[in-house]
VOTOR-309497 format. One record per residue (C-alpha): residue number from 1; residue in one letter; x, z negated, y negated. Coordinates in steps of 0.2 Angstrom, whole numbers. Layout:
<nodes>
<node NUM, 'a', <X, Z, Y>>
...
</nodes>
This chain:
<nodes>
<node 1, 'm', <11, 178, 96>>
<node 2, 'n', <27, 180, 109>>
<node 3, 't', <26, 169, 125>>
<node 4, 'e', <41, 157, 121>>
<node 5, 't', <30, 151, 106>>
<node 6, 'k', <15, 150, 115>>
<node 7, 'a', <24, 140, 130>>
<node 8, 'f', <30, 128, 116>>
<node 9, 'l', <14, 125, 109>>
<node 10, 't', <5, 122, 126>>
<node 11, 's', <20, 108, 130>>
<node 12, 'i', <15, 102, 113>>
<node 13, 'f', <-3, 100, 119>>
<node 14, 'd', <2, 93, 137>>
<node 15, 'a', <12, 80, 128>>
<node 16, 'a', <-2, 76, 120>>
<node 17, 'v', <-14, 75, 135>>
<node 18, 'a', <-1, 66, 146>>
<node 19, 'a', <-1, 51, 133>>
<node 20, 'a', <-19, 48, 136>>
<node 21, 'd', <-18, 49, 156>>
<node 22, 'p', <-28, 35, 160>>
<node 23, 'e', <-18, 31, 177>>
<node 24, 'k', <-1, 27, 165>>
<node 25, 'v', <-10, 16, 153>>
<node 26, 'i', <-25, 8, 162>>
<node 27, 'a', <-17, -6, 172>>
<node 28, 'r', <-11, -14, 156>>
<node 29, 'f', <-27, -20, 150>>
<node 30, 'l', <-37, -25, 167>>
<node 31, 'p', <-45, -42, 165>>
<node 32, 'e', <-45, -59, 177>>
<node 33, 'k', <-53, -55, 194>>
<node 34, 'p', <-70, -64, 193>>
<node 35, 'k', <-77, -78, 204>>
<node 36, 'g', <-92, -68, 209>>
<node 37, 'r', <-93, -48, 209>>
<node 38, 't', <-84, -33, 200>>
<node 39, 'i', <-95, -20, 194>>
<node 40, 'v', <-88, -2, 187>>
<node 41, 'v', <-97, 7, 177>>
<node 42, 'g', <-91, 24, 166>>
<node 43, 'f', <-96, 38, 158>>
<node 44, 'g', <-88, 53, 149>>
<node 45, 'k', <-79, 68, 154>>
<node 46, 'g', <-65, 58, 160>>
<node 47, 'a', <-73, 46, 168>>
<node 48, 'a', <-70, 50, 185>>
<node 49, 'q', <-50, 50, 182>>
<node 50, 'm', <-52, 33, 174>>
<node 51, 'a', <-61, 28, 190>>
<node 52, 'q', <-47, 35, 201>>
<node 53, 'a', <-35, 25, 188>>
<node 54, 'f', <-43, 10, 191>>
<node 55, 'e', <-46, 12, 210>>
<node 56, 'k', <-26, 12, 212>>
<node 57, 'v', <-23, -2, 202>>
<node 58, 'w', <-36, -16, 206>>
<node 59, 'd', <-33, -26, 219>>
<node 60, 'g', <-48, -35, 222>>
<node 61, 'p', <-67, -30, 230>>
<node 62, 'f', <-77, -20, 218>>
<node 63, 'e', <-91, -8, 219>>
<node 64, 'g', <-97, 6, 205>>
<node 65, 'v', <-104, 22, 198>>
<node 66, 'v', <-97, 33, 185>>
<node 67, 'v', <-105, 50, 179>>
<node 68, 't', <-95, 65, 170>>
<node 69, 'r', <-99, 83, 166>>
<node 70, 'y', <-101, 97, 178>>
<node 71, 'g', <-85, 102, 186>>
<node 72, 'y', <-76, 87, 180>>
<node 73, 'a', <-78, 76, 195>>
<node 74, 'a', <-62, 68, 205>>
<node 75, 'p', <-63, 60, 224>>
<node 76, 'c', <-65, 42, 222>>
<node 77, 'k', <-64, 31, 239>>
<node 78, 't', <-77, 17, 232>>
<node 79, 'i', <-84, 22, 215>>
<node 80, 'k', <-97, 35, 217>>
<node 81, 'v', <-94, 49, 205>>
<node 82, 'l', <-110, 58, 198>>
<node 83, 'e', <-111, 73, 187>>
<node 84, 'a', <-123, 78, 172>>
<node 85, 'a', <-124, 91, 160>>
<node 86, 'h', <-115, 91, 144>>
<node 87, 'p', <-118, 94, 128>>
<node 88, 'v', <-137, 96, 133>>
<node 89, 'p', <-143, 82, 142>>
<node 90, 'd', <-152, 85, 160>>
<node 91, 'e', <-161, 77, 173>>
<node 92, 'n', <-147, 72, 184>>
<node 93, 'g', <-139, 63, 168>>
<node 94, 'l', <-158, 54, 167>>
<node 95, 'k', <-155, 49, 184>>
<node 96, 'a', <-137, 44, 183>>
<node 97, 'a', <-141, 32, 167>>
<node 98, 'r', <-155, 23, 178>>
<node 99, 'r', <-142, 21, 193>>
<node 100, 'l', <-131, 12, 180>>
<node 101, 'm', <-144, 3, 173>>
<node 102, 'd', <-150, -3, 189>>
<node 103, 'l', <-131, -7, 194>>
<node 104, 'v', <-128, -21, 180>>
<node 105, 't', <-146, -28, 181>>
<node 106, 'g', <-148, -46, 190>>
<node 107, 'l', <-129, -52, 188>>
<node 108, 't', <-123, -70, 186>>
<node 109, 'a', <-111, -78, 173>>
<node 110, 'd', <-98, -77, 188>>
<node 111, 'd', <-99, -58, 189>>
<node 112, 'l', <-88, -46, 179>>
<node 113, 'v', <-93, -27, 172>>
<node 114, 'v', <-78, -16, 169>>
<node 115, 'a', <-84, -2, 158>>
<node 116, 'l', <-74, 15, 158>>
<node 117, 'v', <-79, 23, 144>>
<node 118, 'c', <-73, 41, 136>>
<node 119, 'g', <-80, 54, 125>>
<node 120, 'g', <-93, 65, 131>>
<node 121, 'g', <-105, 50, 137>>
<node 122, 's', <-117, 52, 125>>
<node 123, 'a', <-125, 68, 133>>
<node 124, 'l', <-122, 62, 149>>
<node 125, 'l', <-132, 47, 148>>
<node 126, 'p', <-150, 52, 142>>
<node 127, 'a', <-162, 37, 143>>
<node 128, 'p', <-176, 40, 132>>
<node 129, 'a', <-183, 24, 123>>
<node 130, 'g', <-201, 18, 123>>
<node 131, 'e', <-213, 31, 127>>
<node 132, 'l', <-200, 45, 122>>
<node 133, 't', <-196, 59, 137>>
<node 134, 'l', <-181, 67, 143>>
<node 135, 'a', <-186, 84, 132>>
<node 136, 'd', <-186, 73, 116>>
<node 137, 'e', <-169, 67, 118>>
<node 138, 'i', <-164, 85, 123>>
<node 139, 'a', <-171, 89, 106>>
<node 140, 'v', <-163, 76, 95>>
<node 141, 'n', <-146, 82, 104>>
<node 142, 'e', <-147, 99, 100>>
<node 143, 'a', <-154, 93, 82>>
<node 144, 'l', <-138, 84, 80>>
<node 145, 'l', <-127, 98, 86>>
<node 146, 'a', <-132, 110, 77>>
<node 147, 's', <-134, 99, 60>>
<node 148, 'g', <-114, 98, 55>>
<node 149, 'a', <-115, 78, 55>>
<node 150, 'p', <-100, 68, 58>>
<node 151, 'i', <-99, 60, 75>>
<node 152, 's', <-103, 42, 67>>
<node 153, 'a', <-120, 49, 61>>
<node 154, 'm', <-125, 58, 77>>
<node 155, 'n', <-120, 42, 87>>
<node 156, 'a', <-131, 31, 74>>
<node 157, 'v', <-146, 43, 78>>
<node 158, 'r', <-143, 43, 96>>
<node 159, 'k', <-143, 26, 101>>
<node 160, 'h', <-161, 23, 93>>
<node 161, 'v', <-169, 34, 103>>
<node 162, 's', <-159, 27, 119>>
<node 163, 'n', <-163, 13, 131>>
<node 164, 'i', <-144, 13, 137>>
<node 165, 'k', <-134, 16, 120>>
<node 166, 'g', <-130, 5, 106>>
<node 167, 'g', <-124, -9, 117>>
<node 168, 'r', <-140, -8, 127>>
<node 169, 'l', <-132, -8, 144>>
<node 170, 'a', <-120, -23, 141>>
<node 171, 'a', <-135, -32, 135>>
<node 172, 'l', <-143, -27, 152>>
<node 173, 'a', <-128, -35, 159>>
<node 174, 'h', <-129, -51, 152>>
<node 175, 'p', <-124, -66, 159>>
<node 176, 'a', <-111, -57, 165>>
<node 177, 'r', <-94, -52, 158>>
<node 178, 'v', <-91, -36, 151>>
<node 179, 'v', <-74, -28, 149>>
<node 180, 's', <-75, -11, 140>>
<node 181, 'l', <-59, 1, 143>>
<node 182, 'v', <-61, 14, 130>>
<node 183, 'v', <-51, 32, 128>>
<node 184, 's', <-56, 35, 111>>
<node 185, 'd', <-63, 53, 106>>
<node 186, 'i', <-68, 46, 88>>
<node 187, 'p', <-59, 48, 72>>
<node 188, 'g', <-54, 29, 67>>
<node 189, 'd', <-55, 24, 85>>
<node 190, 'n', <-71, 13, 82>>
<node 191, 'p', <-75, 9, 101>>
<node 192, 'a', <-93, 8, 97>>
<node 193, 'l', <-95, 27, 93>>
<node 194, 'v', <-87, 33, 109>>
<node 195, 'a', <-101, 39, 120>>
<node 196, 's', <-114, 30, 106>>
<node 197, 'g', <-106, 13, 114>>
<node 198, 'p', <-117, 8, 129>>
<node 199, 't', <-107, -7, 130>>
<node 200, 'v', <-101, -9, 112>>
<node 201, 'p', <-114, -13, 99>>
<node 202, 'd', <-112, -9, 80>>
<node 203, 'a', <-121, -14, 64>>
<node 204, 't', <-130, 3, 61>>
<node 205, 't', <-150, 3, 60>>
<node 206, 'r', <-163, 12, 64>>
<node 207, 'g', <-167, 13, 44>>
<node 208, 'd', <-149, 20, 44>>
<node 209, 'a', <-153, 34, 58>>
<node 210, 'i', <-168, 41, 49>>
<node 211, 'n', <-157, 41, 33>>
<node 212, 'i', <-147, 52, 41>>
<node 213, 'i', <-160, 62, 49>>
<node 214, 'k', <-167, 66, 31>>
<node 215, 't', <-149, 69, 24>>
<node 216, 'y', <-146, 82, 36>>
<node 217, 'g', <-163, 90, 36>>
<node 218, 'm', <-166, 89, 55>>
<node 219, 'k', <-181, 94, 62>>
<node 220, 'l', <-186, 82, 76>>
<node 221, 'p', <-202, 80, 88>>
<node 222, 'v', <-214, 70, 80>>
<node 223, 'a', <-212, 57, 93>>
<node 224, 'v', <-195, 55, 90>>
<node 225, 'm', <-198, 50, 71>>
<node 226, 'a', <-213, 38, 77>>
<node 227, 'h', <-202, 30, 88>>
<node 228, 'l', <-189, 27, 74>>
<node 229, 'v', <-201, 17, 62>>
<node 230, 't', <-205, 4, 76>>
<node 231, 'p', <-196, -13, 80>>
<node 232, 'a', <-194, -4, 96>>
<node 233, 'a', <-181, 8, 90>>
<node 234, 'd', <-170, -7, 85>>
<node 235, 'a', <-152, -9, 94>>
<node 236, 'p', <-145, -24, 97>>
<node 237, 'l', <-132, -30, 82>>
<node 238, 'p', <-113, -37, 87>>
<node 239, 'd', <-117, -54, 84>>
<node 240, 'd', <-130, -56, 97>>
<node 241, 'p', <-125, -70, 109>>
<node 242, 'r', <-128, -59, 125>>
<node 243, 'f', <-112, -50, 118>>
<node 244, 'd', <-101, -67, 118>>
<node 245, 'g', <-87, -66, 128>>
<node 246, 'h', <-85, -48, 130>>
<node 247, 's', <-69, -39, 126>>
<node 248, 'v', <-65, -21, 121>>
<node 249, 'h', <-48, -12, 122>>
<node 250, 'v', <-44, 6, 115>>
<node 251, 'i', <-31, 12, 129>>
<node 252, 'a', <-30, 28, 123>>
<node 253, 's', <-32, 37, 107>>
<node 254, 'a', <-31, 52, 96>>
<node 255, 'a', <-18, 44, 86>>
<node 256, 'k', <-5, 40, 101>>
<node 257, 's', <-8, 56, 107>>
<node 258, 'l', <-1, 64, 92>>
<node 259, 'e', <14, 52, 91>>
<node 260, 'a', <18, 58, 109>>
<node 261, 'a', <16, 77, 105>>
<node 262, 'a', <27, 73, 88>>
<node 263, 'd', <39, 65, 100>>
<node 264, 'a', <39, 80, 111>>
<node 265, 's', <42, 92, 98>>
<node 266, 'r', <57, 82, 90>>
<node 267, 'a', <65, 82, 109>>
<node 268, 'k', <64, 101, 108>>
<node 269, 'g', <74, 101, 90>>
<node 270, 'i', <57, 105, 80>>
<node 271, 'p', <53, 92, 67>>
<node 272, 'a', <35, 85, 67>>
<node 273, 'v', <23, 78, 54>>
<node 274, 'i', <6, 69, 57>>
<node 275, 'l', <-7, 74, 44>>
<node 276, 's', <-21, 62, 53>>
<node 277, 'd', <-28, 57, 67>>
<node 278, 'a', <-45, 57, 60>>
<node 279, 'i', <-49, 72, 50>>
<node 280, 'e', <-68, 77, 51>>
<node 281, 'g', <-78, 90, 41>>
<node 282, 'e', <-84, 108, 43>>
<node 283, 'a', <-72, 116, 57>>
<node 284, 'r', <-70, 133, 45>>
<node 285, 'd', <-67, 122, 29>>
<node 286, 'v', <-53, 112, 38>>
<node 287, 'g', <-45, 128, 45>>
<node 288, 'g', <-45, 135, 28>>
<node 289, 'v', <-35, 120, 22>>
<node 290, 'h', <-22, 120, 34>>
<node 291, 'a', <-19, 138, 31>>
<node 292, 'a', <-16, 134, 15>>
<node 293, 'i', <-3, 121, 19>>
<node 294, 'a', <5, 131, 32>>
<node 295, 'r', <5, 146, 18>>
<node 296, 'e', <12, 134, 5>>
<node 297, 'i', <28, 126, 17>>
<node 298, 'a', <31, 146, 23>>
<node 299, 'a', <32, 151, 4>>
<node 300, 'r', <38, 136, -4>>
<node 301, 'n', <45, 124, 9>>
<node 302, 'r', <33, 111, 2>>
<node 303, 'p', <26, 98, 5>>
<node 304, 'f', <37, 97, 21>>
<node 305, 'e', <53, 108, 24>>
<node 306, 'k', <52, 121, 38>>
<node 307, 'p', <56, 123, 53>>
<node 308, 'v', <41, 108, 57>>
<node 309, 'l', <26, 105, 67>>
<node 310, 'v', <11, 100, 58>>
<node 311, 'l', <1, 90, 70>>
<node 312, 's', <-16, 84, 64>>
<node 313, 'g', <-32, 77, 76>>
<node 314, 'g', <-50, 71, 73>>
<node 315, 'e', <-65, 79, 76>>
<node 316, 't', <-74, 92, 66>>
<node 317, 't', <-91, 99, 65>>
<node 318, 'v', <-100, 116, 68>>
<node 319, 't', <-115, 119, 58>>
<node 320, 'l', <-123, 133, 66>>
<node 321, 'r', <-127, 149, 57>>
<node 322, 'a', <-131, 160, 73>>
<node 323, 'k', <-130, 158, 92>>
<node 324, 'g', <-112, 165, 94>>
<node 325, 'k', <-99, 158, 106>>
<node 326, 'g', <-86, 146, 106>>
<node 327, 'g', <-83, 128, 99>>
<node 328, 'r', <-76, 118, 83>>
<node 329, 'n', <-58, 121, 88>>
<node 330, 's', <-59, 140, 91>>
<node 331, 'e', <-70, 141, 73>>
<node 332, 'f', <-55, 130, 65>>
<node 333, 'l', <-43, 142, 71>>
<node 334, 'l', <-53, 160, 66>>
<node 335, 'a', <-54, 151, 48>>
<node 336, 'f', <-35, 147, 49>>
<node 337, 'a', <-31, 164, 56>>
<node 338, 'i', <-40, 173, 43>>
<node 339, 'g', <-33, 161, 30>>
<node 340, 'i', <-14, 168, 36>>
<node 341, 'd', <-16, 184, 39>>
<node 342, 'g', <-2, 195, 37>>
<node 343, 'c', <9, 179, 34>>
<node 344, 'e', <25, 179, 46>>
<node 345, 'g', <33, 162, 54>>
<node 346, 'i', <17, 155, 57>>
<node 347, 'd', <10, 150, 74>>
<node 348, 'a', <-5, 140, 78>>
<node 349, 'l', <-15, 132, 94>>
<node 350, 'a', <-30, 121, 91>>
<node 351, 'a', <-37, 114, 107>>
<node 352, 'd', <-49, 100, 113>>
<node 353, 't', <-38, 88, 124>>
<node 354, 'd', <-52, 89, 137>>
<node 355, 'g', <-50, 107, 142>>
<node 356, 'i', <-65, 113, 134>>
<node 357, 'd', <-70, 117, 118>>
<node 358, 'g', <-89, 120, 116>>
<node 359, 's', <-101, 132, 125>>
<node 360, 'e', <-86, 140, 135>>
<node 361, 'd', <-71, 139, 147>>
<node 362, 'n', <-57, 139, 135>>
<node 363, 'a', <-49, 123, 126>>
<node 364, 'g', <-47, 133, 111>>
<node 365, 'a', <-35, 147, 105>>
<node 366, 'f', <-17, 153, 100>>
<node 367, 'a', <-16, 161, 82>>
<node 368, 'd', <-3, 169, 70>>
<node 369, 'g', <-3, 179, 55>>
<node 370, 'a', <-7, 195, 68>>
<node 371, 's', <-20, 188, 75>>
<node 372, 'v', <-34, 196, 62>>
<node 373, 'g', <-25, 213, 64>>
<node 374, 'l', <-26, 213, 84>>
<node 375, 'm', <-45, 207, 82>>
<node 376, 'r', <-45, 222, 70>>
<node 377, 'a', <-38, 235, 83>>
<node 378, 'a', <-50, 228, 96>>
<node 379, 'g', <-65, 232, 85>>
<node 380, 'v', <-69, 216, 79>>
<node 381, 'd', <-70, 210, 60>>
<node 382, 'a', <-65, 192, 61>>
<node 383, 'k', <-74, 186, 44>>
<node 384, 'a', <-90, 192, 52>>
<node 385, 'm', <-86, 184, 69>>
<node 386, 'l', <-84, 168, 60>>
<node 387, 'q', <-99, 169, 49>>
<node 388, 'a', <-108, 172, 66>>
<node 389, 'n', <-100, 157, 74>>
<node 390, 'n', <-93, 168, 86>>
<node 391, 'a', <-74, 163, 86>>
<node 392, 'w', <-72, 164, 106>>
<node 393, 't', <-77, 183, 105>>
<node 394, 'a', <-64, 187, 92>>
<node 395, 'f', <-51, 177, 101>>
<node 396, 'd', <-54, 184, 118>>
<node 397, 'k', <-54, 202, 110>>
<node 398, 'a', <-36, 197, 104>>
<node 399, 'g', <-31, 190, 121>>
<node 400, 'd', <-27, 173, 114>>
<node 401, 'l', <-39, 162, 122>>
<node 402, 'f', <-30, 146, 129>>
<node 403, 'v', <-37, 139, 146>>
<node 404, 'p', <-29, 124, 153>>
<node 405, 'g', <-45, 120, 162>>
<node 406, 'p', <-52, 101, 163>>
<node 407, 't', <-39, 88, 159>>
<node 408, 'g', <-46, 73, 166>>
<node 409, 't', <-45, 64, 148>>
<node 410, 'n', <-54, 65, 131>>
<node 411, 'v', <-45, 61, 115>>
<node 412, 'n', <-53, 73, 103>>
<node 413, 'd', <-44, 89, 96>>
<node 414, 'l', <-25, 93, 94>>
<node 415, 'r', <-20, 106, 81>>
<node 416, 'a', <-4, 110, 81>>
<node 417, 'i', <5, 123, 67>>
<node 418, 'l', <21, 128, 69>>
<node 419, 'i', <32, 136, 54>>
<node 420, 'r', <47, 143, 56>>
</nodes>
């Protein structure tokens, strides 16, 4: 792919990320100041940047703690920024969860809790319920990540083995008012699913969690399964009176970012279309479908006329078959590259808007009709790499990894396909 095309696709990514910049949107959703204390809690890969934005626009007294992924911290004057592991929880995440729970305990009806919520919070806030341990919660997380289950199913399981997820943090803050400001990385923008909803309950039950575990053939510790059949696993439901008076605002989302990306393309003279902001499924399968659409446009000018930029978002999943390197965007794009092998006039970028895709330091990668040939020339079999969940290695050999670094926000994946 030539430098000019990479620059164009990078500008589309930048426009999508800018639309989710908390500093530009958070002021519109601030609550009224309380008579009592203002407590700020936050969790997710963009939590520190959300905290920075809050500090700039809130003109009353406050105190708070947020937790983010290692390497994602940003300096704050008042709010304490903690770091923990993602995607597999660690001891620092456990300490951070306890810190947040302690902070909201003992509040009054005159107090206000502002929750800054974004993607990645599920792993950053381990808080094992009942007799469960951190090792148990890690085992659950690893099983979920390897299962291929959609994010909604993953979070239904997570909240039933936790003392903080599924609305439990908000319930602990009762009778204080809780206002959740959410940067959504979830297809469909259900705020209860972002970070497994510590301040936003949903209606799933432990029975649902057990069925999901059976459906996806997950092997979980005996202690976890024993916990899930007890009433101690029950999470509070949305009609619990402890949530009365609470409010939730989705301040940024994949839909808003895709619209901004489309506008940026049109401003450069390239028509743009959005397939969906909520595409889920196995990454390699979704990649194959996108490749078929791109080929159809290139060959027959349908369902859209070229030139056109085809955009989509959402969160695919990867069922692990081997211990390769990469993430869902790299795997999507490797399948896409195989699907357009030899086709001219098709260029693509797939990347996670938080700047990190899976296990490595890239957000995703670039691909075109020559990508598979470049991999072959570098001694890499693209199909074998896909089968081994080793997309990072394939694109590294081709010199097409996309490495913007942490962006400070997270509204899920961006897929941009240019057909010239």
